[in-house]
Steps between C-alpha positions, in 0.01 A plus 500: 500500500390568141501847345163675463349492151440862389344406165197715412540729798648839578575753768497879538695696761484866599763688297753630752641740239165675438495869592202736516418646161723275288379261229658190649262214575356468850551123483757278326529125474509195280261257336547148365268382222555142385868521594568839336607781734356852470553826691200673654446864584191648663372852558232610746222695327153636566226486237280798411229332710734503801579126504858408580680249278850385397604518135757236405771475234661168401841481326741223407733429790799478270478756219615363165824660384484610136870441439694181554811521717720501185317799353521720810743788484796474730556787738859629487672562832 
């Protein structure tokens, strides 16, 4: 059986770590655009007109590290 092709698709799940009153997203998930992975976060909102909607934030799945591994400071133990 071949693996499912997730290209140009995404998924959001209810955030199990969300607590009432905190700023964490209501939904979290991932998105693939032309083979590049992104993280998704979504918050439930209500407009001034009373319409419900979800605002979404998209971030790189793997944040770029500013320092190479040779430049990172070693932690003494």
